[in-house]
C-alpha positions in Angstrom: 0.0 0.0 0.0 1.4 3.4 -1.0 1.9 6.2 1.6 -0.8 8.2 -0.2 -3.3 5.4 0.3 -2.4 5.1 4.0 -2.9 8.9 4.6 -6.3 9.2 2.7 -8.3 6.9 5.1 -6.8 8.8 8.1 -7.9 12.2 6.6 -11.3 10.8 5.8 -11.8 9.5 9.3 -10.6 12.8 10.8 -13.0 14.7 8.6 -15.9 12.6 9.9 -14.9 13.4 13.5 -14.6 17.1 12.6 -18.0 17.1 11.0 -19.4 15.6 14.2 -17.8 18.3 16.3 -19.2 20.9 14.0 -22.6 19.3 14.4 -22.3 19.7 18.2 -21.1 23.3 17.7 -24.2 24.2 15.7 -26.8 22.2 17.6 -25.5 22.5 21.2 -28.8 23.8 22.4 -30.7 20.7 21.1 -31.1 17.4 22.8 -28.2 15.7 21.1 -28.1 11.9 21.2 -24.6 10.4 21.0 -26.0 7.5 18.9 -27.2 10.0 16.3 -23.8 11.8 16.1 -21.9 8.5 15.9 -24.3 7.4 13.2 -23.8 10.6 11.2 -20.0 10.0 11.4 -20.5 6.3 10.4 -18.8 5.0 13.5 -20.0 2.7 16.3 -20.7 4.7 19.4 -17.7 3.4 21.3 -15.3 3.8 18.4 -16.6 7.3 17.9 -16.1 8.3 21.6 -12.5 7.0 21.4 -11.7 8.8 18.2 -13.3 12.1 19.4 -11.4 12.0 22.7 -8.1 11.2 20.9 -8.6 14.2 18.6 -10.2 16.8 21.0 -9.1 15.6 24.4 -12.7 15.3 25.7 -15.5 12.8 25.1 -18.3 14.2 22.9 -20.5 14.6 26.0 -17.7 16.6 27.8 -17.2 18.7 24.7 -21.0 19.4 24.5 -21.2 20.4 28.1 -18.1 22.8 27.8 -19.6 24.3 24.6 -22.9 24.9 26.4 -21.1 26.5 29.3 -19.1 28.8 27.0 -22.3 29.9 25.2 -23.9 30.4 28.6 -21.0 32.7 29.6 -21.5 34.8 26.5 -25.2 35.1 27.2 -24.6 36.1 30.8 -22.2 38.8 29.7 -25.1 40.2 27.7 -27.3 40.4 30.9 -29.5 37.5 30.0 -31.2 36.0 33.1 -29.8 32.8 34.4 -33.0 30.9 33.8 -33.2 32.1 30.2 -29.5 31.2 29.7 -30.1 27.7 31.2 -32.8 26.8 28.7 -31.3 28.6 25.8 -28.1 26.5 25.9 -29.9 23.2 26.1 -30.2 22.4 29.8 -33.5 21.1 31.1 -32.8 21.7 34.8 -31.7 25.0 36.4 -30.0 23.1 39.2 -27.9 20.8 36.9 -26.9 23.9 34.8 -25.9 25.9 37.9 -23.9 23.0 39.3 -22.0 22.3 36.1 -21.4 26.0 35.5 -20.0 26.4 39.0 -17.8 23.3 38.6 -16.4 24.5 35.3 -16.2 28.2 35.8 -15.6 28.3 39.5 -18.5 30.5 40.4 -22.3 30.2 40.1 -24.0 31.6 37.0 -25.7 34.3 39.1 -22.4 35.4 40.6 -20.9 35.4 37.1 -23.7 37.6 35.8 -23.3 40.0 38.8 -19.6 40.1 38.3 -20.0 41.2 34.7 -22.7 43.7 35.6 -20.3 45.3 38.1 -17.5 45.4 35.5 -19.8 47.2 33.0 -20.8 49.7 35.7 -17.2 50.4 36.6 -16.3 50.9 32.9 -19.1 53.4 32.5 -18.1 55.2 35.7 -14.3 55.2 35.2 -13.5 54.3 31.6 -9.9 55.4 31.9 -9.2 52.6 34.4 -9.8 50.1 31.6 -7.4 51.5 29.0 -4.3 49.2 28.8 -1.2 51.0 30.0 0.7 50.3 26.8 -2.1 52.0 24.8 -2.4 54.9 27.2 1.4 55.5 27.1 1.4 55.7 23.4 -1.9 57.4 22.6 -3.0 59.6 25.6 -1.6 61.9 28.2 -2.7 59.5 30.9 0.5 57.8 32.1 -0.7 55.9 35.1 -3.6 54.1 33.4 -3.7 50.3 33.3 -6.4 47.7 33.5 -8.7 48.1 36.5 -7.5 44.9 38.1 -4.0 46.4 38.4 -5.3 49.7 39.8 -7.1 48.0 42.8 
């Protein structure tokens, strides 16, 4: 078997796993069944899990949960209520969403929302505290400015 023939099947297999990942990325808010994704990729469920984890470092389920939490963080930063975020990203239970969010992010969704509301308020009240020092040095007369975290 030539080297080209050995590489083609690997690329083809990899492409099927990538398509499954893209399916998760697009449909994260839906009730995604692992059997359906594996079927779409033309793998048995267990082979699909092994291949996915080998490529992405997470099982498809772990990847789905992390994708949902990342989308939840984006929605919370836009002042969406925790309950609306929970159901928008595909969770059916507020308690399971909150527990997973806290385990992954380190704080509860409501604390995360409050944290971002406070940051937005501070930006409105003291915008110069949020100009990076390197930008301020080059482009303004403000010499002491840096990110707010450094000023506290």
